[in-house]
N, C-alpha and C positions, 0 to 999 in steps of 0.2 A: 203929523200926516198920518191918516189911517188908509188902509184898503178895505173895502168892503162893498156891500150892496144894499140896496133898499129892498124891504120885504114887508108884507102885511101877513096876518096870520089868520085862520079860520077857527071855527069854534073849538076844535081839538087842539087849538095853539100849535099848528103845524103852517109853516111857511108855504104859501102857495103862489108861485110866480105869476100864473095867469091872473091872479086877482089885480095885480097892478094895472093890467090893461083892460080888464073887464070886471070892475069892481061889482060885486053883488052885496049890497048893504046888510042883507039879512045873514050872510055868512062871514063877512068881514069884522073880526073882533077887536083889532088893534089899529091904531093910527099907522101911517107908514114909519118904519124903524129903519135906521142903519144898523145893519148886522156887520160888526167889523171883524174882518178875518186877521187883519195883522196891523202892527204899528211901523211905520216907515221912518219917522222922524219924531223926535221930542225935542222942542225948541229948536236949537241950532245943530243937534247932533243927529247925524245920519245913522240909522239903526240896521239899514239893509245888509251891511256885512256880518251883523252879529247872527248867530245861530236863533233859530225859531224858540228854541227853550229859553233864550234870553229875552227875545222880543215879546213873548206871550205875557210875562208879568208887566211889562211896559205897556201894553195893550190894556190888561185889565186895570191898571192904574189910571190910564188916560181916560177910560169911559166910566169910571167909579162915579156914581152921583148923577151920570146924564140920564135925562129921562126917556130920550128918544135914540139912543145909541146903547147897543148891546153887544158884548163879544160872542162870537160864534160858540155853541157849545162843543165842548171836547167829549169825546167818547173814549171807549175802552182803548187801551194801548194795543190789544190784539186787533188785527184788522178784521178777520173773519167774525170776531164777537160784536165789533163796532157795526158791521155791515148786516149782521142779524137784527141788532137793537134797531139800526136805522129803518130796515124793513119792517119790523114789528110797529114801530112808532109812526109809520106812514111817511118818512122823510123823502123828498124828491131826489135826493142824492147825498153823496158823501165826498169829501175830499181827504185823502191821506198825504200828510207832509212828514218829510223827514226831519225829526226835531234838532238835528245838528246842521241843517242847511241855512245857508243865507238866504235873504230874500231875492227872488228872480221875478222879474215881470214876465208875463206870456207863459208860453209852454216851458215845462222844466222837467228834467228826469228826477228831481227831489221831491215832485208831488205827482199825485194821480187823482182822477174824479172818475166817480161812477154813478151813473144815473140809476136809482132804484124804482122809481115811478115817473113816468113821463106823462102818461095820459091814462084814461080809463081802458084804452085799448091795448096798451103795452106796459106789462109789468114783467120785470125780469124775475125768473125763478131761480137762476143761477148767475153767477157773477163773474165777469172776466177779471175783477178786482183781486181774486185770490191768487191769481198768477202774479199780478203787478205788485202784491204786497211783499212777496218773498224778496223781491228785488230791493225795496225799502227797508226790510226789517222789521221785526216784531214791534218796536216802539215807534212806528211812524205816525200813530194817531197821537 
């Protein structure tokens, strides 16, 4: 069992959530794909208690060879470096997770999310993420 969300990508191969609701064939360059965040179960084994650094290899193995399922991209372990890269690449947002944390559904103190680009009207020039990454530690990404 995987945790993820469906996404489509534009011509720069950046996921654009709004395209799922208002598809414009000229700019949609992929079929809908499941972007897998985490692996919760393999067979009859519950992976949720395992730390993320153990679940990530299970996720990659589970989706290996799948045509329409991809693991989300991992960025730099330094939160500020990852935030800058996400901003440069035009990502909508980032999620930072504590590599030693078990899976928790819903809100958690072991992961934080930051929206980098929400619409043409709102682009964050500074990030509240910088303060939150200190709480998670340098290797949260």
